[in-house]
C-alpha positions as CSV (number, residue, x, y, z in Angstrom):
1,M,14.9,-18.1,0.4
2,A,17.5,-15.4,1.0
3,R,19.3,-14.2,-2.2
4,K,22.3,-12.1,-2.8
5,D,20.4,-9.8,-5.2
6,A,17.9,-8.6,-2.6
7,K,15.6,-5.8,-3.7
8,L,13.6,-3.1,-1.9
9,F,10.0,-3.0,-3.1
10,V,8.1,0.2,-2.3
11,I,4.3,0.0,-2.3
12,A,2.1,3.1,-2.1
13,A,-1.6,3.9,-2.6
14,P,-4.3,6.3,-1.8
15,S,-6.2,5.7,1.4
16,G,-8.9,3.0,0.8
17,A,-7.2,1.3,-2.2
18,G,-6.5,-1.8,-0.1
19,K,-2.8,-1.5,0.1
20,T,-2.5,-2.9,3.6
21,T,-4.8,-5.9,2.8
22,I,-2.7,-6.7,-0.3
23,V,0.6,-6.5,1.5
24,K,-0.6,-8.7,4.4
25,A,-1.8,-11.3,1.9
26,L,1.5,-11.1,0.0
27,V,3.6,-11.6,3.1
28,T,1.4,-14.5,4.3
29,R,1.9,-16.2,0.9
30,N,5.6,-15.4,0.7
31,P,6.9,-15.7,4.3
32,D,10.5,-15.1,3.2
33,L,9.7,-11.5,2.4
34,C,10.6,-9.0,5.0
35,F,7.9,-6.4,5.8
36,S,9.4,-3.2,7.1
37,I,7.3,-1.9,10.0
38,S,6.8,1.9,9.8
39,Y,7.0,4.3,12.7
40,T,4.0,6.4,13.3
41,T,2.9,9.1,15.8
42,R,-0.9,8.5,15.3
43,Q,-3.0,6.7,17.9
44,K,-3.2,2.9,17.7
45,R,-6.5,1.5,16.5
46,R,-8.2,-1.1,18.6
47,T,-7.3,-3.9,16.1
48,E,-3.6,-2.9,15.8
49,V,-0.6,-4.3,17.6
50,D,2.5,-2.3,18.4
51,G,5.5,-3.8,16.7
52,V,3.3,-5.7,14.3
53,D,1.2,-3.1,12.4
54,Y,3.3,-0.1,13.3
55,L,6.0,1.1,15.7
56,F,4.0,3.6,17.7
57,V,6.0,6.5,19.0
58,D,5.3,10.0,20.3
59,V,6.3,13.2,18.4
60,E,9.4,13.8,20.6
61,K,10.9,10.3,19.9
62,F,10.0,10.7,16.2
63,E,11.9,13.9,16.0
64,R,14.9,12.4,17.8
65,L,15.0,9.5,15.3
66,R,14.8,11.9,12.4
67,D,17.6,14.1,13.8
68,E,19.8,11.0,14.3
69,G,19.4,10.0,10.6
70,E,17.5,6.8,11.4
71,L,14.6,7.6,9.1
72,L,14.9,6.5,5.5
73,E,11.8,8.6,4.7
74,F,9.1,10.3,6.6
75,A,5.9,12.2,5.8
76,E,3.1,13.9,7.6
77,V,-0.3,12.4,6.7
78,F,-3.6,13.4,8.3
79,D,-1.7,15.4,10.9
80,N,0.4,12.4,12.0
81,Y,4.0,11.4,11.1
82,Y,4.9,8.2,9.4
83,A,8.5,6.9,8.7
84,T,10.7,4.0,7.7
85,S,13.6,2.7,9.7
86,R,16.7,3.0,7.7
87,S,18.6,0.5,9.8
88,Q,15.8,-2.1,9.6
89,V,15.8,-2.0,5.8
90,E,19.6,-2.1,5.4
91,K,19.8,-5.0,7.9
92,H,17.4,-7.1,5.9
93,L,18.9,-6.2,2.5
94,S,22.4,-7.0,3.8
95,K,21.2,-10.5,4.6
96,G,20.0,-11.0,1.1
97,Q,16.3,-10.7,2.0
98,D,13.8,-8.8,-0.2
99,V,12.1,-6.0,1.7
100,I,8.6,-4.6,1.3
101,L,7.8,-1.0,2.3
102,E,4.2,0.1,2.6
103,I,4.3,3.9,2.5
104,D,2.7,6.9,0.8
105,W,3.8,8.6,-2.5
106,Q,5.8,11.3,-0.6
107,G,7.8,8.6,1.2
108,A,8.3,6.7,-2.0
109,R,9.8,9.7,-3.6
110,Q,12.3,10.1,-0.8
111,V,13.2,6.4,-0.9
112,R,13.8,6.6,-4.7
113,E,16.3,9.5,-4.0
114,S,18.1,7.5,-1.3
115,M,17.9,4.1,-3.0
116,P,17.3,4.5,-6.7
117,E,17.6,0.8,-7.3
118,C,14.3,0.2,-5.5
119,V,11.2,-1.0,-7.4
120,T,8.1,1.2,-6.8
121,I,4.5,0.0,-7.1
122,F,1.3,2.1,-6.9
123,I,-2.0,0.5,-6.0
124,L,-5.3,1.9,-7.4
125,P,-8.9,1.1,-6.7
126,P,-11.0,-0.1,-9.6
127,S,-13.1,3.0,-9.5
128,L,-13.6,6.2,-7.4
129,E,-17.0,4.9,-6.4
130,E,-15.5,1.7,-5.0
131,L,-12.8,3.8,-3.2
132,E,-15.5,5.8,-1.4
133,R,-17.4,2.6,-0.5
134,R,-14.3,1.0,1.1
135,L,-13.5,4.1,3.1
136,R,-17.1,4.2,4.5
137,D,-17.2,0.5,5.2
138,R,-14.2,0.8,7.5
139,R,-16.4,2.5,10.1
140,T,-13.2,3.9,11.8
141,D,-13.5,7.5,10.7
142,S,-16.0,10.3,11.0
143,P,-17.9,11.5,7.9
144,E,-15.7,14.6,7.9
145,V,-12.5,12.5,8.0
146,I,-13.8,10.3,5.2
147,E,-14.5,13.4,3.0
148,R,-11.0,14.6,3.7
149,R,-9.5,11.2,2.8
150,L,-11.5,11.2,-0.5
151,R,-10.1,14.6,-1.4
152,D,-6.6,13.6,-0.5
153,A,-6.9,10.3,-2.3
154,L,-7.7,12.1,-5.6
155,S,-4.6,14.2,-5.1
156,D,-2.5,11.1,-4.3
157,M,-3.6,9.3,-7.4
158,A,-2.2,12.1,-9.6
159,H,1.2,10.7,-8.7
160,W,0.7,7.2,-10.1
161,D,3.0,8.0,-13.1
162,E,6.0,8.4,-10.8
163,F,6.0,4.6,-10.1
164,H,7.5,1.7,-12.0
165,H,4.3,-0.4,-11.7
166,V,0.6,0.2,-11.1
167,I,-1.7,-2.6,-9.8
168,I,-5.5,-2.1,-9.9
169,N,-7.0,-3.7,-6.9
170,D,-10.4,-5.0,-8.1
171,K,-10.2,-8.6,-6.8
172,L,-7.7,-9.3,-4.0
173,E,-6.4,-12.6,-5.3
174,Q,-5.6,-11.1,-8.7
175,A,-4.0,-8.0,-7.2
176,V,-1.7,-10.2,-5.0
177,A,-0.8,-12.4,-8.0
178,D,0.0,-9.2,-10.0
179,L,2.2,-8.0,-7.2
180,E,4.0,-11.4,-7.0
181,N,4.7,-11.1,-10.7
182,V,6.4,-7.8,-10.1
183,L,8.5,-9.3,-7.3
184,A,9.5,-12.1,-9.6
185,G,10.6,-9.6,-12.3
186,E,7.7,-10.5,-14.6
187,G,5.5,-7.5,-14.1
188,G,5.3,-6.3,-17.7
189,A,1.5,-6.1,-17.7
190,S,1.6,-3.7,-14.7
191,A,4.5,-1.6,-15.9
192,T,3.6,2.1,-16.0
193,A,4.7,2.3,-19.6
194,N,2.2,-0.4,-20.7
195,V,-0.3,1.2,-23.0
196,A,-3.2,-1.0,-21.9
197,L,-2.5,-0.2,-18.3
198,R,-2.4,3.5,-19.0
199,R,-5.8,3.3,-20.6
200,A,-7.2,1.4,-17.6
201,V,-5.8,4.1,-15.2
202,S,-7.3,6.9,-17.3
203,R,-10.7,5.3,-17.0
204,I,-10.4,5.3,-13.3
205,I,-9.0,8.8,-12.6
206,G,-9.7,10.6,-15.9
């Protein structure tokens, strides 16, 4: 149901943590949520649909959108650009609809600067071993790309403390429930300041 106090929720994660799966499950269970579809310049995977998974554009159009101020945030990830449509987010919020952004930590930092009232959430895998297994089980990347994703994931995870909440994606159902609690304003257990959570994170990333 649309509400006047609409919020922008920004969700980020290292590659392989299961962010996309969690967000899709969340939106399926909560159809009133608006999922902001990101622009990207990368090639479309065979399972993806333009306008559903991403808005696929070439570099020239991406740069034009950036120069026109249409991008709320943008980042270069694995030699491709990703960005959020400012007009799309503002339109949904103005209608009283909560908006979900699924982006990386760099983009989340930019959104916080533009919209400091947003709520930020970082998704972590339950272990580094599980992260590597998930990346390999995708079977969409070469071994060299997987190694690069693992290195970058370790770097990305160092930024977890910049977020309001951290959710450890061990079991999908629990992770989605934890995320729903955050959206409902009841995410104390996943708050970054929570001592038990900080201990759990330190066990994962050291």
